[in-house]
Structures are given as structure tokens and as C-alpha cells.
C-alpha positions, 0 to 999 in steps of 0.5 A: 472314487471321484477326487473333485467337488462338483457344483450344478448350477440349474437355470430355468431352462433345465437343458442347459444345466452347468457344472463347477468341478474343484479339486479336493487339494484346492479346497483344502488349500483354500480353507488352510488359508482362509481359516487363519486369516479370519481367525487373525482378523476376529482376534484384531477387531476382538482385543481392538487393535485395529482401533486407533489408540488415545494418545495418538488420537489426541495427538493427530487432534493437536496437530491438526489445531496446530496446523489451522493455527499455522495457515491462518498465520501464514494468510495473515503474514501474506496480508502483512506482506502485501501491506509492506509492499504498498508501503515500500512504493511510497517510501520509493516515491518520498525518496524519488520526491525529495531527490527532485525537489533538493535538486540532488542528481536523479538519473533515468537509470534510477527511474527504470530501476524503480519501475522495473524493480519495486513496482514490478514486483507489486504487479508481478502475479497474484500468488503469494510474494516472496517475503526474500524480495520484499526484505532486500527491497525494504534494505535497498530503500533503507540504505537509498534513504539513509544516504539521501538523508546523510546528503541532505544533512550535509547541506542545511541550506537544502533542508531549510529550503525544501517545502515540505510543511504544510502553510497552514496550522492543522485545524484548517481543511483541504477543500480543493485539490490539485485537479481538473475540476469545474471552476466555481465562477465559470463551470467550466472544467480546468486545471486546478494548478494548487491546492486549497485550504479554508480556515477563519479569516485572519488565520495564520500563513507559514512559509512552506520551507526557507527561502527568499521573498521573490514578489509580493502583488495586489492582483486582481484574481489573486488578491494579495499574493506572494511567492517565496523562491527556494532555490534550485527551481523551486517557488511556492505561491500564496494567494488570497491573502487578507494581508501580508507581513513579509516584503520582496526580498526578505529571507524568511525560514520554515514556519515563519508566518508570512500573512494571514487567510482572507478571501480578496481577489475572486474567492467565494470564501476565506481561504489559502491556495497554494501552489508548488513549482519544480523546475518551471512545472506546477505539481502537486504541493501534497506530495511534498509535505511531510506524511505526518503533517498532511491534511485529511481532504474534505470540505467542512461547510462551503468549498471555497475556490479560486 
């Protein structure tokens, strides 16, 4: 008796009948393996052992929600960190301005460190900022600012002389900035080497910092104008005043009234033209005013020019 099972395949072409022979022993072994596996599978399905337990499902769902919340939090922290970088850059700029304005030595190596240190990580990569780097920079700037403040506090004359206050009342409007812009009379583009503040005629004008009145003049272009020497190569200029209440050689303190706003000289309206000179170079005064005292730029009504 043949101990093999035979499976015959009959294609359309009956002349090519194929036959597959399988031994009885192989079939018995396959059945012994398949039947227990099938029985185990049926048992697992019937008993529900393959289904996820309710407790596990709830835990997985909660962990998923926590993970999404953490991702949102990380995104917010990244945004806050980038904002911190901008604030650090502003603090570094304020520190440098304070050092230069006060006459404290500002070494070129500090400038290199500034460009290679603080600002480099602002443009280093578009990837996620390193919080450790930001915190280290913040601490370094904080220490530097504290030391600068301690130095300035030990020299009260420096503090008093720094022109860091607005020369006008908070109600005044900054109508023209330190920039290249068309002249209101000639139309030609030229450097406006100061800032203009507009307010009603007769509004008080204040000394931006303590110093000595270097000159009081009546000029065809600037009208009633005066200069204050703050020492260490720092000077401020006030033009188009309606009248002047100080004299040449007089000592003035920060915030002391020195005149009133007008439109004397060549002007299109009542306003103050204010300039700041540091070591012979005209600079943007808005970079030296204390941040909380800066005015929002924007003209209300006409634009006053000088």
C-alpha cells in the first residue's frame, strides 16, 4: 500500500497532468502542529485575551494627551526663549550705549565678544535655541549691567550728566526721526541729524541731562536755540524754542526747564528739534533715552520739520 497522499493538478491541457506526493508522516506532523495553534487562537479570541484592557486603553489615552500638552508647552517655551534672545540683544545694546555715553572705556575686544557671543547665537541656526546658552548669556549681561551700574553709582556726576531723559513732556509726539528723509522745504533727501517733538507752542522744554549751557543763540535757521555740554564729549542741542530761560555758562540739572516750544527760525509748526552729539558724531537720541520714557513714533496732524 502506498504511504503517500497524491494531489493531481489538471490543466486545460490534459496531456500535462501534474501530481504532488506528500508522505503520510509529513501530513501527520503538520496536523499535530496546526491543530494546537488553531485551538489556541480560537481560545484567545473567545476569551478576549487579545483585546486591550480598559485600564490600559485609558492609560494610553491619558499619556497621549499629556504628550500633546508637553509638545505644546515646549513650543511655547521655544517662542519665549527666542523672545528672550531679542531682549538680551536689547540689553547688550543698552549696556554699550551707557558705557560709551558715560565715557567708560569700551574695549574693541568687548565689541568682538558682543558680535561673536550674543548676536552669533541669534543667527547661528534656525533650529531650536539652547536654553543653557541663553541663560548663560543672560547671567553674563546681568553681571555686566550690575557692574556698570555700580560704577556709575560711584560716580554720581556721570549719572546726572547722561542725557537719558526726554526733553519734552509725555504728551509730545515724535514727528520726525534720525534718518535720511526729504527736507520739508527743498524736497531734497538729506540726513535729519536729530529728532523732532511736536506739541502746542509754549510747552516746556527740559534738559535731557545735567551739564553746562555752552551757548544760547538766535539763528536764522534754528531760531532760538541752545547747547548743553554734558562733559566727556557729550552735547545736546535744542532748536526752534519760543523763548529760552537759561543763560550761557549756567549749570542745569536733568529735567530742569530750559525754555518753551515754539516755531522760531525755519519751521513748519511748533516743535522742538533735538540733537545728541557723542565725541563729535551726531547719533540717534532715541537710542539713549531710558526705554520706559520713549515716545511712540507717529505724527498727529501735520509734520513739523527743521
